[in-house]
C-alpha positions, 0 to 999 in steps of 0.5 A, a space after each residue: 500499500 503506497 503512503 505519503 509522509 507528512 511534515 510532522 512524520 506521520 505515514 498516511 496510507 492512500 489508495 488509488 481506486 482507478 478510473 480515467 479523467 481528472 483527479 478526484 481526492 476523497 476525504 472520510 469522516 471521523 471514525 471511518 476509513 478510506 474504504 467507505 468511499 468505494 461504493 461511491 467511487 464505483 459510480 465515479 471511475 468513468 469520469 475521474 481518476 479516484 484517490 482516497 486516504 486514511 486520515 491519521 489515526 484511522 485505517 492503515 495510517 499512522 497515529 498523530 504524534 503525542 495523541 494530538 489530533 488538532 485538525 490542521 494535522 488532517 489538513 496536512 494529511 491530504 496535502 501530502 497525499 496530493 504531493 505523493 500521488 501526483 494529484 495536480 489541482 484535483 477535485 475533492 470531496 469530503 464528509 464531515 471531518 473530511 470536508 473540514 480538512 479539505 477547506 483547511 488544506 485550501 486555506 493553508 495552501 491556496 490553489 490546491 484544489 479545482 473545486 470541493 464538494 463537502 457534506 456537512 463540514 465540521 466548520 463552526 463559527 466559534 471555537 471552544 476551549 479543550 475539554 472532555 465533555 464532548 458527547 461524541 467523544 464520550 460515546 467513542 470512549 465507550 465503543 467496543 474496540 474488539 470483536 472475536 471476528 469481522 463477521 461478529 463485528 459486522 452482525 453487531 453494526 447491523 442491529 445497532 444505531 447509527 451504523 445500521 443505517 449505512 448502505 451495506 456495501 459502505 458498512 461491509 467495506 468499513 468492517 473489512 478495512 476499519 479493523 485490524 487483526 489482533 491476537 485472537 480478535 479483531 480490533 478497531 483500527 482507529 483507537 476509541 481514544 483517538 477517535 474521542 480526541 478527534 471529536 474533542 478538537 473538531 470545534 477548536 480550529 479556525 477554518 470558519 474565520 478564513 473561509 473567504 480565502 477559499 477561493 475555488 467553487 465549494 458545494 456544501 451540502 447537508 441532511 435535513 435531519 442532521 444533528 451536526 451541520 444544520 441547513 442554517 449553519 450551512 448557509 452561514 458557511 456559504 455567506 463566507 465562501 466567495 463561490 459557494 452553493 448549497 443543497 439540503 438532502 431531504 429525509 437524510 441526516 448526517 450520514 447521507 453519503 454513506 447511506 445513498 452512495 449513488 445519490 452522493 456520486 451523482 451529486 459530486 459528479 454534477 457539481 464538478 461538471 457545473 464547476 
């Protein structure tokens, strides 16, 4: 598996999913891994060369130095992959943390991307001090980290919210690559503590303050029933971006792209065709 090396010493696993046409980079949400994009990529490789990557602390990538999951580090993961995979101003799509890190990467290095598609990028109009009172972090720390097998993990998630809402192909890809083999069991590739620290840092970056510096076209999307980036917050993000469009997916929540891969692929392709 090819890897990219970041300036702070993290090896980032990246995956060329094939295809022909302009380059397209895909960035996943917290706690997941690159593989969850595969069911979406199947509908895109006739138009794009698709590349995705495991963010630090996820999948096959290395963990953050000192357990510091400050989100500018995720932006550096994406920029390292751009350089190593020789992606020249690709299009890029991100979900949740993946959307935020793409915006941060474009702020760090303007003109890195031709256009962005961001489903509920975690970009808030405020910052919070560090703390351990984040409900998502608390939930992550309670996650079951080990199962007897991937089959047992898959059976568990099929019957438990919120992962039971994912498209079956997405869930299967997550269980396949989101676990590593351990002695007599399989273990989450993203350690619960690393996932928790990632959530805790999600409202401490400054991407919102610098959205006006993102000059490429940005498609912003959210789910109608989200508990994360609501339509009103999406509008606030769009107001600060020079070239933004918005779209609210009816009957969907925060996991929209992972629930409906075909719709996500169609939206990505249409967005970049228009841009």
